[in-house]
C-alpha angles and dihedrals in degrees: 000000000000123000093209111115122214116270122261117211101234095188092054091045092053091046089056089053093053098129099036127105121243092257091056091045090054090051091051091051090054089053090048089055090068091064098070091038090060091050095057118110116262102196117123136228128255090268087059090245121133115268094215122043131175111258104192133276137265137192114257118192113211125185114211136164086264092060135267115323129182116217124199098222121203114223121210128201118213105209093190097054093028098230139118121227143160117238091202092055091052095045094050096036093230101124109142093359125115097187124053121236096247090055091047090051092049092051093046092050090051093047090055092072107026140061127276101277099025097084090061092051095046095047091046091052092049102040107014090241121123115212115185112243094239091052091049092055091053086060089058088057092052095050092043089062091059092042092054091047092053091044091056093042095051110053118193109267103211128144114236095355128194119216121219125195132183141150142210139188125244126188116258131207091257114092109262092358130122142192119239108222117196122190130188122194141171123231121206111227091210104045097017088225114157118217125184116236103172142010126194132177125204095357130117111284095245094054092075088071096050112125092020122116096230120183102155121029130184117193142158124254097292105130091207090077090062089075092061108102107232136147094239126015116186130191121225111251092215092053090048092054093046092049093050090049091054093046091051090051093046101036121098109239134196094289093051090255137093122274115285121245092254092050092049093048091051095049093044092047091055091046093050092049091055097045101040092043087056092049093051090046090055091052091049098046094046085068102040095033092222093154095166089062090049091051089053090049091052091050091047091051093050092049090048092051091049091050091047091051090051091053091050091049093051089050089054099253095126099159093054091044092051092049094050092047095048096044100038091089096053091045091069097047092101089057092050090051089055090057090051090052099256127119118231129166122241093221141028090245093134096057092039087069088056090050086053090056090054091048092050092050104035107026104049127097091020091289120183127190143211133197093311094071095097092053091052095047092046091049093046100045096043091053091048100044106022107033094163092058091045093053090050090051091051092050091048091050092051091051097052117310119156115289126194110235122234127181116254109240115175093211125142089230092059097059141358133199123226114259092245095044124234116348113209092213091055098104091049090050090052092050091051091049091051092048091055095046109109095224092058094059119101113251 
């Protein structure tokens, strides 16, 4: 007969004790301890002695969202297998862990949208429990494992999807260094909802799309994405315009100087007229299905871009001319897809919002990051764009996801209790604080 007791859902148990004080919670836990003790086998050994005997008790501090409680844990010795164990530890899944899963999840969720030390302050204000900042960020790593597992196990089910990819730089802990964050997402042609499918940090840009069945891809002006084998690869019109503006400013013209402000405005005005006229034509002809007119518009746009590049070249702005000539073809891919019956955006606007979330969270207050950046970005973007997957990951974590072990040290520097003890409205206060925090609002 097995000596493994049935599992007790600690998160559900604590939720039922929402309005009780820590002393009452401790008493309830002592009553709960009797459940696994009653389930232990009672058969004896050949010498007619009991197989399981009580082997003393010890105090076990446990930090929960209800405050710090101290359990008097009953130890049991198995004479047959010659080992000592605690049925309560096994039933609750807290062996070797100082913080309960529901508290770890609360801290990790708070850390996903606040600064480094702020999660500790917010959780302390809400629950009366102090969690050191470094410890709180290890909880983000634990939850991110489950989030990534659910993200890979739940592919986006969208008919005729369009993939978007973009990257950004975030300061690293090394002086003058940075992390290269790459994000891949899927945009639904019907609802235009953008959902994250992969996040990578400090890897080649194309690696973020590995394992994805990509047919149509819209990206910025990063040349690394050109090596990704796809049926149709489009270039964002906004990125194209910004890049040409910078090249005109930086390029050495006829007079050994950069383009003047009037020259840049004239070239950019002509470029904008060509590109945005094409975008509006695509919107119009998707409704009236006048594909012949759209073909003529595409040809007119390509001829106009070629003529614009020639003018730039004659003026001495060779870098800008070369860029327009080499990227004019990929700039009209979204219009060609419309003729073939597939929807494709003209810009990376959907994923730019996601890049804005990363900037709001990781680039404010001169923040710099270490190896935990990917866990944070994965946690943040999954919660913002794929809430269903994120909720599943949370439930999976509460029911037995991997937890990093930390030694239990009943020291006053490891945790503190609020002066007034546990406040039952603490969790609701925390939720209201998070809802009012600017970085938690949808862009």
